[in-house]
PDB file with one MODEL, atoms N, CA, C and O in Angstrom:
MODEL        1
ATOM      1  N   MET A   1      11.879  12.919 -19.014  1.00  0.00           N
ATOM      2  CA  MET A   1      12.641  12.746 -17.858  1.00  0.00           C
ATOM      3  C   MET A   1      11.391  13.354 -16.600  1.00  0.00           C
ATOM      4  O   MET A   1      10.558  14.253 -16.709  1.00  0.00           O
ATOM      5  N   PRO A   2      11.808  12.136 -15.066  1.00  0.00           N
ATOM      6  CA  PRO A   2      10.886  11.875 -14.887  1.00  0.00           C
ATOM      7  C   PRO A   2      11.294  13.102 -13.883  1.00  0.00           C
ATOM      8  O   PRO A   2      12.409  13.545 -13.607  1.00  0.00           O
ATOM      9  N   PHE A   3       9.636  13.601 -13.313  1.00  0.00           N
ATOM     10  CA  PHE A   3       9.072  14.863 -12.350  1.00  0.00           C
ATOM     11  C   PHE A   3       9.466  13.845 -11.132  1.00  0.00           C
ATOM     12  O   PHE A   3       9.835  12.678 -11.259  1.00  0.00           O
ATOM     13  N   GLU A   4       9.282  14.627  -9.848  1.00  0.00           N
ATOM     14  CA  GLU A   4       9.793  14.604  -8.562  1.00  0.00           C
ATOM     15  C   GLU A   4       7.928  13.553  -8.138  1.00  0.00           C
ATOM     16  O   GLU A   4       7.637  13.137  -7.017  1.00  0.00           O
ATOM     17  N   SER A   5       7.212  13.432  -9.156  1.00  0.00           N
ATOM     18  CA  SER A   5       6.104  13.162  -8.262  1.00  0.00           C
ATOM     19  C   SER A   5       6.068  11.830  -9.513  1.00  0.00           C
ATOM     20  O   SER A   5       4.914  11.701  -9.922  1.00  0.00           O
ATOM     21  N   ASP A   6       6.759  11.136  -9.987  1.00  0.00           N
ATOM     22  CA  ASP A   6       7.155   9.967 -10.454  1.00  0.00           C
ATOM     23  C   ASP A   6       7.361   8.765  -9.413  1.00  0.00           C
ATOM     24  O   ASP A   6       7.310   7.576  -9.730  1.00  0.00           O
ATOM     25  N   LYS A   7       7.568   9.185  -8.308  1.00  0.00           N
ATOM     26  CA  LYS A   7       8.266   8.446  -6.987  1.00  0.00           C
ATOM     27  C   LYS A   7       7.281   8.028  -6.926  1.00  0.00           C
ATOM     28  O   LYS A   7       6.350   8.320  -7.676  1.00  0.00           O
ATOM     29  N   ILE A   8       7.246   7.095  -5.843  1.00  0.00           N
ATOM     30  CA  ILE A   8       6.831   7.023  -3.999  1.00  0.00           C
ATOM     31  C   ILE A   8       7.697   7.286  -3.324  1.00  0.00           C
ATOM     32  O   ILE A   8       8.547   7.728  -4.098  1.00  0.00           O
ATOM     33  N   MET A   9       8.093   7.317  -2.316  1.00  0.00           N
ATOM     34  CA  MET A   9       8.749   7.414  -1.232  1.00  0.00           C
ATOM     35  C   MET A   9       8.274   6.164  -0.213  1.00  0.00           C
ATOM     36  O   MET A   9       7.100   5.820  -0.356  1.00  0.00           O
ATOM     37  N   PHE A  10       9.062   5.447   0.802  1.00  0.00           N
ATOM     38  CA  PHE A  10       8.600   4.194   1.434  1.00  0.00           C
ATOM     39  C   PHE A  10       9.611   4.445   2.320  1.00  0.00           C
ATOM     40  O   PHE A  10      10.525   5.270   2.325  1.00  0.00           O
ATOM     41  N   GLU A  11       9.166   3.305   3.301  1.00  0.00           N
ATOM     42  CA  GLU A  11      10.344   3.179   4.775  1.00  0.00           C
ATOM     43  C   GLU A  11       9.707   1.638   5.418  1.00  0.00           C
ATOM     44  O   GLU A  11       8.639   1.524   6.020  1.00  0.00           O
ATOM     45  N   ILE A  12      10.698   0.508   5.098  1.00  0.00           N
ATOM     46  CA  ILE A  12      10.487  -0.354   5.809  1.00  0.00           C
ATOM     47  C   ILE A  12      11.508  -0.689   6.914  1.00  0.00           C
ATOM     48  O   ILE A  12      12.724  -0.882   6.903  1.00  0.00           O
ATOM     49  N   TYR A  13       9.941  -0.686   8.495  1.00  0.00           N
ATOM     50  CA  TYR A  13      10.678   0.086   9.881  1.00  0.00           C
ATOM     51  C   TYR A  13      10.190  -1.976  10.491  1.00  0.00           C
ATOM     52  O   TYR A  13       9.639  -2.861   9.836  1.00  0.00           O
ATOM     53  N   LYS A  14      10.784  -1.994  12.098  1.00  0.00           N
ATOM     54  CA  LYS A  14      10.174  -3.408  12.400  1.00  0.00           C
ATOM     55  C   LYS A  14       9.228  -2.339  12.936  1.00  0.00           C
ATOM     56  O   LYS A  14       9.358  -1.115  12.898  1.00  0.00           O
ATOM     57  N   GLU A  15       8.270  -3.064  13.432  1.00  0.00           N
ATOM     58  CA  GLU A  15       7.345  -2.844  14.199  1.00  0.00           C
ATOM     59  C   GLU A  15       7.862  -2.800  16.648  1.00  0.00           C
ATOM     60  O   GLU A  15       8.029  -3.633  17.540  1.00  0.00           O
ATOM     61  N   THR A  16       7.865  -2.129  16.585  1.00  0.00           N
ATOM     62  CA  THR A  16       8.608  -3.045  18.054  1.00  0.00           C
ATOM     63  C   THR A  16       7.578  -2.593  19.571  1.00  0.00           C
ATOM     64  O   THR A  16       7.763  -2.796  20.771  1.00  0.00           O
ATOM     65  N   THR A  17       6.202  -1.741  18.612  1.00  0.00           N
ATOM     66  CA  THR A  17       5.117  -1.839  20.346  1.00  0.00           C
ATOM     67  C   THR A  17       4.567  -2.870  20.330  1.00  0.00           C
ATOM     68  O   THR A  17       4.085  -3.141  21.429  1.00  0.00           O
ATOM     69  N   TYR A  18       4.256  -4.268  18.889  1.00  0.00           N
ATOM     70  CA  TYR A  18       3.130  -4.794  18.595  1.00  0.00           C
ATOM     71  C   TYR A  18       3.651  -6.390  18.726  1.00  0.00           C
ATOM     72  O   TYR A  18       3.995  -7.153  19.629  1.00  0.00           O
ATOM     73  N   THR A  19       3.504  -6.418  17.352  1.00  0.00           N
ATOM     74  CA  THR A  19       3.796  -7.734  16.964  1.00  0.00           C
ATOM     75  C   THR A  19       5.726  -7.953  16.966  1.00  0.00           C
ATOM     76  O   THR A  19       6.184  -8.897  17.609  1.00  0.00           O
ATOM     77  N   GLY A  20       6.642  -7.041  16.235  1.00  0.00           N
ATOM     78  CA  GLY A  20       7.366  -7.011  16.026  1.00  0.00           C
ATOM     79  C   GLY A  20       8.076  -7.367  14.410  1.00  0.00           C
ATOM     80  O   GLY A  20       9.206  -7.691  14.043  1.00  0.00           O
ATOM     81  N   HIS A  21       6.860  -7.135  13.754  1.00  0.00           N
ATOM     82  CA  HIS A  21       6.924  -7.856  12.711  1.00  0.00           C
ATOM     83  C   HIS A  21       7.680  -6.226  11.542  1.00  0.00           C
ATOM     84  O   HIS A  21       7.863  -5.020  11.709  1.00  0.00           O
ATOM     85  N   TYR A  22       7.838  -7.048  10.654  1.00  0.00           N
ATOM     86  CA  TYR A  22       8.682  -5.928  10.020  1.00  0.00           C
ATOM     87  C   TYR A  22       7.532  -5.217   8.987  1.00  0.00           C
ATOM     88  O   TYR A  22       6.613  -6.002   8.749  1.00  0.00           O
ATOM     89  N   ARG A  23       7.384  -3.797   8.278  1.00  0.00           N
ATOM     90  CA  ARG A  23       5.884  -3.573   7.787  1.00  0.00           C
ATOM     91  C   ARG A  23       6.787  -2.693   7.418  1.00  0.00           C
ATOM     92  O   ARG A  23       7.807  -2.310   7.991  1.00  0.00           O
ATOM     93  N   VAL A  24       6.138  -2.298   6.018  1.00  0.00           N
ATOM     94  CA  VAL A  24       6.731  -0.675   4.822  1.00  0.00           C
ATOM     95  C   VAL A  24       5.652   0.756   5.163  1.00  0.00           C
ATOM     96  O   VAL A  24       4.769   0.455   5.966  1.00  0.00           O
ATOM     97  N   VAL A  25       5.622   1.586   4.892  1.00  0.00           N
ATOM     98  CA  VAL A  25       4.994   2.355   4.484  1.00  0.00           C
ATOM     99  C   VAL A  25       5.703   3.138   3.392  1.00  0.00           C
ATOM    100  O   VAL A  25       6.890   3.353   3.144  1.00  0.00           O
ATOM    101  N   TYR A  26       4.276   3.571   2.690  1.00  0.00           N
ATOM    102  CA  TYR A  26       4.608   4.275   1.402  1.00  0.00           C
ATOM    103  C   TYR A  26       4.313   5.390   2.106  1.00  0.00           C
ATOM    104  O   TYR A  26       3.749   5.130   3.169  1.00  0.00           O
ATOM    105  N   PHE A  27       4.531   6.789   1.849  1.00  0.00           N
ATOM    106  CA  PHE A  27       4.271   7.935   2.741  1.00  0.00           C
ATOM    107  C   PHE A  27       3.445   9.320   1.884  1.00  0.00           C
ATOM    108  O   PHE A  27       2.710  10.223   2.282  1.00  0.00           O
ATOM    109  N   THR A  28       4.030   8.917   0.462  1.00  0.00           N
ATOM    110  CA  THR A  28       3.336   9.605  -0.630  1.00  0.00           C
ATOM    111  C   THR A  28       2.155   9.211  -0.851  1.00  0.00           C
ATOM    112  O   THR A  28       1.348  10.126  -1.018  1.00  0.00           O
ATOM    113  N   GLU A  29       1.571   7.686  -0.942  1.00  0.00           N
ATOM    114  CA  GLU A  29       0.375   7.492  -1.204  1.00  0.00           C
ATOM    115  C   GLU A  29      -0.945   7.274  -0.202  1.00  0.00           C
ATOM    116  O   GLU A  29      -2.008   6.694  -0.425  1.00  0.00           O
ATOM    117  N   LEU A  30      -0.323   8.159   1.322  1.00  0.00           N
ATOM    118  CA  LEU A  30      -1.010   8.289   2.797  1.00  0.00           C
ATOM    119  C   LEU A  30      -2.307   9.650   2.347  1.00  0.00           C
ATOM    120  O   LEU A  30      -2.271  10.739   1.774  1.00  0.00           O
ATOM    121  N   GLN A  31      -3.480   8.685   3.081  1.00  0.00           N
ATOM    122  CA  GLN A  31      -4.508   9.536   2.468  1.00  0.00           C
ATOM    123  C   GLN A  31      -4.298  10.611   4.211  1.00  0.00           C
ATOM    124  O   GLN A  31      -3.354  10.501   4.995  1.00  0.00           O
ATOM    125  N   ASP A  32      -5.686  11.690   4.370  1.00  0.00           N
ATOM    126  CA  ASP A  32      -5.366  12.586   5.279  1.00  0.00           C
ATOM    127  C   ASP A  32      -5.767  11.556   6.028  1.00  0.00           C
ATOM    128  O   ASP A  32      -4.884  11.057   6.725  1.00  0.00           O
ATOM    129  N   HIS A  33      -6.805  11.102   6.092  1.00  0.00           N
ATOM    130  CA  HIS A  33      -7.587   9.610   7.050  1.00  0.00           C
ATOM    131  C   HIS A  33      -6.244   9.076   8.210  1.00  0.00           C
ATOM    132  O   HIS A  33      -5.881   9.581   9.272  1.00  0.00           O
ATOM    133  N   ASN A  34      -5.779   7.936   7.513  1.00  0.00           N
ATOM    134  CA  ASN A  34      -4.610   7.482   8.107  1.00  0.00           C
ATOM    135  C   ASN A  34      -3.072   8.060   7.344  1.00  0.00           C
ATOM    136  O   ASN A  34      -2.264   7.169   7.082  1.00  0.00           O
ATOM    137  N   LYS A  35      -2.776   9.141   7.085  1.00  0.00           N
ATOM    138  CA  LYS A  35      -1.739   9.878   6.752  1.00  0.00           C
ATOM    139  C   LYS A  35      -0.749  10.045   8.418  1.00  0.00           C
ATOM    140  O   LYS A  35       0.388   9.653   8.681  1.00  0.00           O
ATOM    141  N   GLU A  36      -1.856  10.848   9.355  1.00  0.00           N
ATOM    142  CA  GLU A  36      -0.919  11.014  11.154  1.00  0.00           C
ATOM    143  C   GLU A  36      -0.780   9.489  11.529  1.00  0.00           C
ATOM    144  O   GLU A  36       0.431   9.283  11.604  1.00  0.00           O
ATOM    145  N   ALA A  37      -1.484   8.304  11.805  1.00  0.00           N
ATOM    146  CA  ALA A  37      -2.201   7.417  12.422  1.00  0.00           C
ATOM    147  C   ALA A  37      -0.280   6.388  11.829  1.00  0.00           C
ATOM    148  O   ALA A  37       0.679   6.303  12.596  1.00  0.00           O
ATOM    149  N   GLU A  38      -0.298   5.832  10.428  1.00  0.00           N
ATOM    150  CA  GLU A  38       0.965   5.380   9.851  1.00  0.00           C
ATOM    151  C   GLU A  38       2.495   6.010  10.527  1.00  0.00           C
ATOM    152  O   GLU A  38       3.559   5.568  10.959  1.00  0.00           O
ATOM    153  N   ILE A  39       1.940   7.083  10.339  1.00  0.00           N
ATOM    154  CA  ILE A  39       3.896   8.385  10.043  1.00  0.00           C
ATOM    155  C   ILE A  39       3.968   7.481  11.998  1.00  0.00           C
ATOM    156  O   ILE A  39       4.659   6.501  12.276  1.00  0.00           O
ATOM    157  N   SER A  40       3.505   7.859  12.482  1.00  0.00           N
ATOM    158  CA  SER A  40       3.857   7.892  13.493  1.00  0.00           C
ATOM    159  C   SER A  40       4.013   5.900  14.499  1.00  0.00           C
ATOM    160  O   SER A  40       4.592   5.601  15.543  1.00  0.00           O
ATOM    161  N   ARG A  41       3.362   5.212  13.715  1.00  0.00           N
ATOM    162  CA  ARG A  41       3.537   4.144  13.553  1.00  0.00           C
ATOM    163  C   ARG A  41       5.491   3.429  13.376  1.00  0.00           C
ATOM    164  O   ARG A  41       6.328   2.738  13.957  1.00  0.00           O
ATOM    165  N   ALA A  42       5.215   4.406  11.903  1.00  0.00           N
ATOM    166  CA  ALA A  42       6.871   3.774  11.413  1.00  0.00           C
ATOM    167  C   ALA A  42       7.564   4.718  12.538  1.00  0.00           C
ATOM    168  O   ALA A  42       8.449   3.985  12.980  1.00  0.00           O
ATOM    169  N   MET A  43       7.647   6.077  13.312  1.00  0.00           N
ATOM    170  CA  MET A  43       8.361   6.462  13.736  1.00  0.00           C
ATOM    171  C   MET A  43       8.617   5.975  15.270  1.00  0.00           C
ATOM    172  O   MET A  43       9.437   6.443  16.061  1.00  0.00           O
ATOM    173  N   ALA A  44       7.943   5.196  15.421  1.00  0.00           N
ATOM    174  CA  ALA A  44       7.708   4.404  16.733  1.00  0.00           C
ATOM    175  C   ALA A  44       8.919   2.538  16.557  1.00  0.00           C
ATOM    176  O   ALA A  44       9.415   1.606  17.191  1.00  0.00           O
ATOM    177  N   GLY A  45       8.707   3.258  14.941  1.00  0.00           N
ATOM    178  CA  GLY A  45       9.032   1.495  14.838  1.00  0.00           C
ATOM    179  C   GLY A  45      10.759   2.179  14.541  1.00  0.00           C
ATOM    180  O   GLY A  45      11.139   3.258  14.085  1.00  0.00           O
ATOM    181  N   GLU A  46      11.495   0.961  15.051  1.00  0.00           N
ATOM    182  CA  GLU A  46      13.085   0.499  13.846  1.00  0.00           C
ATOM    183  C   GLU A  46      13.070   0.748  12.979  1.00  0.00           C
ATOM    184  O   GLU A  46      12.166   0.290  12.280  1.00  0.00           O
ATOM    185  N   HIS A  47      14.058   1.656  12.387  1.00  0.00           N
ATOM    186  CA  HIS A  47      14.416   1.447  10.896  1.00  0.00           C
ATOM    187  C   HIS A  47      15.272   0.484  10.165  1.00  0.00           C
ATOM    188  O   HIS A  47      16.091  -0.332  10.588  1.00  0.00           O
ATOM    189  N   VAL A  48      14.834   0.817   8.812  1.00  0.00           N
ATOM    190  CA  VAL A  48      15.331  -0.831   9.120  1.00  0.00           C
ATOM    191  C   VAL A  48      15.756   0.276   7.086  1.00  0.00           C
ATOM    192  O   VAL A  48      16.678   1.092   7.092  1.00  0.00           O
ATOM    193  N   PHE A  49      15.150   0.099   6.083  1.00  0.00           N
ATOM    194  CA  PHE A  49      15.618   0.576   5.275  1.00  0.00           C
ATOM    195  C   PHE A  49      14.367   1.838   3.891  1.00  0.00           C
ATOM    196  O   PHE A  49      13.230   1.437   3.641  1.00  0.00           O
ATOM    197  N   ASP A  50      14.860   3.130   3.271  1.00  0.00           N
ATOM    198  CA  ASP A  50      14.242   4.075   3.515  1.00  0.00           C
ATOM    199  C   ASP A  50      14.209   4.646   1.887  1.00  0.00           C
ATOM    200  O   ASP A  50      15.185   5.231   1.416  1.00  0.00           O
ATOM    201  N   GLY A  51      13.451   4.494   1.409  1.00  0.00           N
ATOM    202  CA  GLY A  51      13.987   5.391  -0.033  1.00  0.00           C
ATOM    203  C   GLY A  51      13.140   5.734  -1.342  1.00  0.00           C
ATOM    204  O   GLY A  51      12.309   6.573  -0.994  1.00  0.00           O
ATOM    205  N   PHE A  52      13.042   5.538  -2.258  1.00  0.00           N
ATOM    206  CA  PHE A  52      12.366   5.934  -3.345  1.00  0.00           C
ATOM    207  C   PHE A  52      12.123   4.514  -4.411  1.00  0.00           C
ATOM    208  O   PHE A  52      13.132   3.909  -4.771  1.00  0.00           O
ATOM    209  N   ILE A  53      10.769   4.044  -4.873  1.00  0.00           N
ATOM    210  CA  ILE A  53      10.677   3.633  -5.864  1.00  0.00           C
ATOM    211  C   ILE A  53       9.894   4.471  -6.896  1.00  0.00           C
ATOM    212  O   ILE A  53       9.166   5.432  -6.650  1.00  0.00           O
ATOM    213  N   ARG A  54      10.216   3.858  -8.254  1.00  0.00           N
ATOM    214  CA  ARG A  54       9.418   4.751  -9.987  1.00  0.00           C
ATOM    215  C   ARG A  54       7.867   4.299  -9.556  1.00  0.00           C
ATOM    216  O   ARG A  54       7.325   3.286  -9.112  1.00  0.00           O
ATOM    217  N   MET A  55       7.625   5.131  -9.798  1.00  0.00           N
ATOM    218  CA  MET A  55       6.020   4.667 -10.380  1.00  0.00           C
ATOM    219  C   MET A  55       6.171   4.109 -11.113  1.00  0.00           C
ATOM    220  O   MET A  55       7.252   3.869 -10.575  1.00  0.00           O
ATOM    221  N   TYR A  56       6.193   3.583 -11.908  1.00  0.00           N
ATOM    222  CA  TYR A  56       6.093   3.197 -13.308  1.00  0.00           C
ATOM    223  C   TYR A  56       6.880   1.615 -12.281  1.00  0.00           C
ATOM    224  O   TYR A  56       7.658   1.648 -11.327  1.00  0.00           O
ATOM    225  N   ARG A  57       6.332   0.546 -12.912  1.00  0.00           N
ATOM    226  CA  ARG A  57       6.500  -0.652 -12.176  1.00  0.00           C
ATOM    227  C   ARG A  57       6.581  -0.762 -10.879  1.00  0.00           C
ATOM    228  O   ARG A  57       7.465  -1.464 -10.386  1.00  0.00           O
ATOM    229  N   LYS A  58       5.658  -0.075 -10.085  1.00  0.00           N
ATOM    230  CA  LYS A  58       5.747  -0.185  -8.839  1.00  0.00           C
ATOM    231  C   LYS A  58       4.827  -1.433  -8.345  1.00  0.00           C
ATOM    232  O   LYS A  58       5.444  -2.233  -7.641  1.00  0.00           O
ATOM    233  N   ASP A  59       3.572  -1.715  -8.570  1.00  0.00           N
ATOM    234  CA  ASP A  59       3.567  -3.460  -8.552  1.00  0.00           C
ATOM    235  C   ASP A  59       4.095  -4.492  -8.408  1.00  0.00           C
ATOM    236  O   ASP A  59       3.941  -5.454  -7.655  1.00  0.00           O
ATOM    237  N   GLN A  60       5.169  -4.064  -9.704  1.00  0.00           N
ATOM    238  CA  GLN A  60       6.438  -5.127  -9.277  1.00  0.00           C
ATOM    239  C   GLN A  60       7.631  -4.825  -7.969  1.00  0.00           C
ATOM    240  O   GLN A  60       8.155  -5.737  -7.330  1.00  0.00           O
ATOM    241  N   ALA A  61       7.825  -3.794  -7.816  1.00  0.00           N
ATOM    242  CA  ALA A  61       8.077  -3.301  -6.690  1.00  0.00           C
ATOM    243  C   ALA A  61       7.583  -3.083  -5.388  1.00  0.00           C
ATOM    244  O   ALA A  61       8.334  -2.722  -4.482  1.00  0.00           O
ATOM    245  N   LYS A  62       6.674  -3.227  -5.266  1.00  0.00           N
ATOM    246  CA  LYS A  62       5.748  -3.417  -3.423  1.00  0.00           C
ATOM    247  C   LYS A  62       5.555  -4.956  -3.578  1.00  0.00           C
ATOM    248  O   LYS A  62       5.064  -5.636  -2.677  1.00  0.00           O
ATOM    249  N   GLU A  63       5.956  -5.451  -4.737  1.00  0.00           N
ATOM    250  CA  GLU A  63       5.743  -6.952  -4.323  1.00  0.00           C
ATOM    251  C   GLU A  63       7.182  -7.868  -4.447  1.00  0.00           C
ATOM    252  O   GLU A  63       7.253  -9.097  -4.445  1.00  0.00           O
ATOM    253  N   THR A  64       8.150  -7.028  -4.540  1.00  0.00           N
ATOM    254  CA  THR A  64       9.125  -7.114  -4.296  1.00  0.00           C
ATOM    255  C   THR A  64      10.149  -7.056  -3.235  1.00  0.00           C
ATOM    256  O   THR A  64      11.213  -7.623  -2.991  1.00  0.00           O
ATOM    257  N   ILE A  65       9.068  -5.729  -2.455  1.00  0.00           N
ATOM    258  CA  ILE A  65       9.263  -5.472  -0.611  1.00  0.00           C
ATOM    259  C   ILE A  65       8.783  -6.761  -0.370  1.00  0.00           C
ATOM    260  O   ILE A  65       9.421  -7.722   0.061  1.00  0.00           O
ATOM    261  N   GLU A  66       7.223  -6.682  -0.787  1.00  0.00           N
ATOM    262  CA  GLU A  66       5.950  -7.662   0.043  1.00  0.00           C
ATOM    263  C   GLU A  66       7.035  -9.460   0.647  1.00  0.00           C
ATOM    264  O   GLU A  66       7.002 -10.201   1.629  1.00  0.00           O
ATOM    265  N   LYS A  67       7.793  -9.394  -0.590  1.00  0.00           N
ATOM    266  CA  LYS A  67       8.363 -10.599  -0.186  1.00  0.00           C
ATOM    267  C   LYS A  67      10.056 -10.393   0.540  1.00  0.00           C
ATOM    268  O   LYS A  67      10.678 -11.283   1.119  1.00  0.00           O
ATOM    269  N   LEU A  68      10.442  -9.237   0.346  1.00  0.00           N
ATOM    270  CA  LEU A  68      11.086  -8.648   1.711  1.00  0.00           C
ATOM    271  C   LEU A  68      11.096  -9.052   2.224  1.00  0.00           C
ATOM    272  O   LEU A  68      11.881  -9.970   2.462  1.00  0.00           O
ATOM    273  N   LEU A  69       9.795  -8.502   3.092  1.00  0.00           N
ATOM    274  CA  LEU A  69       9.437  -8.385   3.948  1.00  0.00           C
ATOM    275  C   LEU A  69       8.656 -10.100   4.361  1.00  0.00           C
ATOM    276  O   LEU A  69       7.523  -9.815   4.748  1.00  0.00           O
ATOM    277  N   THR A  70       8.768 -11.126   4.400  1.00  0.00           N
ATOM    278  CA  THR A  70       7.896 -11.769   4.185  1.00  0.00           C
ATOM    279  C   THR A  70       9.201 -12.747   4.583  1.00  0.00           C
ATOM    280  O   THR A  70       9.038 -13.714   5.327  1.00  0.00           O
ATOM    281  N   ARG A  71      10.555 -12.395   3.997  1.00  0.00           N
ATOM    282  CA  ARG A  71      11.865 -13.047   4.146  1.00  0.00           C
ATOM    283  C   ARG A  71      12.235 -12.681   5.411  1.00  0.00           C
ATOM    284  O   ARG A  71      12.939 -13.429   6.089  1.00  0.00           O
ATOM    285  N   MET A  72      11.767 -11.401   5.896  1.00  0.00           N
ATOM    286  CA  MET A  72      12.236 -10.667   7.180  1.00  0.00           C
ATOM    287  C   MET A  72      11.600 -11.750   8.227  1.00  0.00           C
ATOM    288  O   MET A  72      11.943 -12.898   8.511  1.00  0.00           O
ATOM    289  N   ASN A  73      10.685 -11.036   8.621  1.00  0.00           N
ATOM    290  CA  ASN A  73       9.249 -11.627   9.369  1.00  0.00           C
ATOM    291  C   ASN A  73       9.633 -13.433   9.516  1.00  0.00           C
ATOM    292  O   ASN A  73       9.801 -14.172  10.486  1.00  0.00           O
ATOM    293  N   GLY A  74       9.658 -13.622   8.156  1.00  0.00           N
ATOM    294  CA  GLY A  74      10.428 -15.237   8.746  1.00  0.00           C
ATOM    295  C   GLY A  74      11.743 -15.904   8.986  1.00  0.00           C
ATOM    296  O   GLY A  74      12.111 -17.064   8.797  1.00  0.00           O
ATOM    297  N   GLY A  75      12.582 -14.434   9.641  1.00  0.00           N
ATOM    298  CA  GLY A  75      13.730 -15.122  10.495  1.00  0.00           C
ATOM    299  C   GLY A  75      15.019 -14.197   9.538  1.00  0.00           C
ATOM    300  O   GLY A  75      15.648 -13.158   9.742  1.00  0.00           O
ATOM    301  N   GLU A  76      14.983 -15.026   8.646  1.00  0.00           N
ATOM    302  CA  GLU A  76      15.742 -13.545   7.556  1.00  0.00           C
ATOM    303  C   GLU A  76      16.159 -12.233   7.923  1.00  0.00           C
ATOM    304  O   GLU A  76      15.486 -11.202   7.919  1.00  0.00           O
ATOM    305  N   ALA A  77      17.758 -12.453   8.350  1.00  0.00           N
ATOM    306  CA  ALA A  77      18.393 -11.103   8.781  1.00  0.00           C
ATOM    307  C   ALA A  77      19.130 -11.015   7.266  1.00  0.00           C
ATOM    308  O   ALA A  77      19.983 -11.685   6.685  1.00  0.00           O
ATOM    309  N   LEU A  78      18.372  -9.882   6.963  1.00  0.00           N
ATOM    310  CA  LEU A  78      18.928  -9.381   5.721  1.00  0.00           C
ATOM    311  C   LEU A  78      19.385  -7.482   6.112  1.00  0.00           C
ATOM    312  O   LEU A  78      18.877  -6.641   6.853  1.00  0.00           O
ATOM    313  N   SER A  79      20.664  -7.472   5.092  1.00  0.00           N
ATOM    314  CA  SER A  79      21.219  -6.180   5.356  1.00  0.00           C
ATOM    315  C   SER A  79      20.272  -5.066   4.449  1.00  0.00           C
ATOM    316  O   SER A  79      19.290  -5.324   3.754  1.00  0.00           O
ATOM    317  N   ALA A  80      20.910  -3.755   4.703  1.00  0.00           N
ATOM    318  CA  ALA A  80      20.361  -2.550   3.878  1.00  0.00           C
ATOM    319  C   ALA A  80      20.911  -2.532   2.257  1.00  0.00           C
ATOM    320  O   ALA A  80      20.307  -2.002   1.324  1.00  0.00           O
ATOM    321  N   ALA A  81      22.404  -3.357   2.158  1.00  0.00           N
ATOM    322  CA  ALA A  81      22.464  -3.321   0.945  1.00  0.00           C
ATOM    323  C   ALA A  81      21.929  -4.190   0.810  1.00  0.00           C
ATOM    324  O   ALA A  81      21.105  -3.890  -0.054  1.00  0.00           O
ATOM    325  N   GLN A  82      21.648  -6.103   1.322  1.00  0.00           N
ATOM    326  CA  GLN A  82      21.127  -6.229   0.388  1.00  0.00           C
ATOM    327  C   GLN A  82      19.234  -6.240  -0.191  1.00  0.00           C
ATOM    328  O   GLN A  82      18.619  -6.889  -1.037  1.00  0.00           O
ATOM    329  N   ILE A  83      18.876  -5.209   0.752  1.00  0.00           N
ATOM    330  CA  ILE A  83      17.592  -5.112  -0.187  1.00  0.00           C
ATOM    331  C   ILE A  83      17.759  -3.783  -0.707  1.00  0.00           C
ATOM    332  O   ILE A  83      16.688  -3.229  -0.954  1.00  0.00           O
ATOM    333  N   GLU A  84      18.665  -3.196  -0.915  1.00  0.00           N
ATOM    334  CA  GLU A  84      18.312  -2.420  -2.099  1.00  0.00           C
ATOM    335  C   GLU A  84      19.293  -3.350  -3.356  1.00  0.00           C
ATOM    336  O   GLU A  84      18.830  -2.983  -4.436  1.00  0.00           O
ATOM    337  N   ALA A  85      19.953  -3.946  -3.505  1.00  0.00           N
ATOM    338  CA  ALA A  85      20.381  -4.533  -4.240  1.00  0.00           C
ATOM    339  C   ALA A  85      19.190  -5.404  -5.204  1.00  0.00           C
ATOM    340  O   ALA A  85      19.349  -5.784  -6.364  1.00  0.00           O
ATOM    341  N   GLU A  86      17.543  -5.647  -4.041  1.00  0.00           N
ATOM    342  CA  GLU A  86      16.933  -6.283  -4.956  1.00  0.00           C
ATOM    343  C   GLU A  86      15.838  -5.801  -5.337  1.00  0.00           C
ATOM    344  O   GLU A  86      14.971  -6.286  -6.064  1.00  0.00           O
ATOM    345  N   LEU A  87      15.939  -4.257  -4.520  1.00  0.00           N
ATOM    346  CA  LEU A  87      15.527  -3.384  -5.188  1.00  0.00           C
ATOM    347  C   LEU A  87      15.868  -1.983  -6.122  1.00  0.00           C
ATOM    348  O   LEU A  87      15.235  -0.935  -6.254  1.00  0.00           O
ATOM    349  N   LYS A  88      17.062  -2.421  -6.662  1.00  0.00           N
ATOM    350  CA  LYS A  88      17.913  -1.513  -7.807  1.00  0.00           C
ATOM    351  C   LYS A  88      16.927  -1.261  -8.862  1.00  0.00           C
ATOM    352  O   LYS A  88      16.664  -0.146  -9.312  1.00  0.00           O
ATOM    353  N   PRO A  89      16.271  -2.635  -9.313  1.00  0.00           N
ATOM    354  CA  PRO A  89      15.562  -2.183 -11.050  1.00  0.00           C
ATOM    355  C   PRO A  89      14.859  -1.495 -10.981  1.00  0.00           C
ATOM    356  O   PRO A  89      14.478  -0.852 -11.960  1.00  0.00           O
ATOM    357  N   TYR A  90      14.220  -1.288  -9.346  1.00  0.00           N
ATOM    358  CA  TYR A  90      12.773   0.108  -9.554  1.00  0.00           C
ATOM    359  C   TYR A  90      12.764   1.062  -8.875  1.00  0.00           C
ATOM    360  O   TYR A  90      11.676   1.598  -8.668  1.00  0.00           O
ATOM    361  N   VAL A  91      14.329   1.779  -8.111  1.00  0.00           N
ATOM    362  CA  VAL A  91      14.970   2.567  -7.777  1.00  0.00           C
ATOM    363  C   VAL A  91      14.615   3.630  -8.949  1.00  0.00           C
ATOM    364  O   VAL A  91      14.440   3.234 -10.101  1.00  0.00           O
ATOM    365  N   PRO A  92      14.535   4.747  -8.663  1.00  0.00           N
ATOM    366  CA  PRO A  92      14.598   6.324  -9.653  1.00  0.00           C
ATOM    367  C   PRO A  92      16.547   6.599  -9.799  1.00  0.00           C
ATOM    368  O   PRO A  92      17.504   6.605  -9.024  1.00  0.00           O
ATOM    369  N   ALA A  93      16.302   6.799 -11.320  1.00  0.00           N
ATOM    370  CA  ALA A  93      17.838   7.231 -10.960  1.00  0.00           C
ATOM    371  C   ALA A  93      18.583   8.732 -10.740  1.00  0.00           C
ATOM    372  O   ALA A  93      19.783   8.791 -10.469  1.00  0.00           O
TER     373      ALA A  93
ENDMDL
END
């Protein structure tokens, strides 16, 4: 049985104050020295998608998220449903 700590909470957002790029923040991986700044940056942005990925295969999940960000920053419009479908193999049950 997976534990609560076996997953990583994240948010994909569009930066509205600087470049307008899509970014991701992994909340449960933030350290004390960058936590406040990263959360503030995400909260100032436009929410796109949030959820959890499993610790198991987290590198593959993060790679998939980076590919999604590249596509969105390249001008492709992805819906929340499309993002969810791409991340389905990495989402805890």
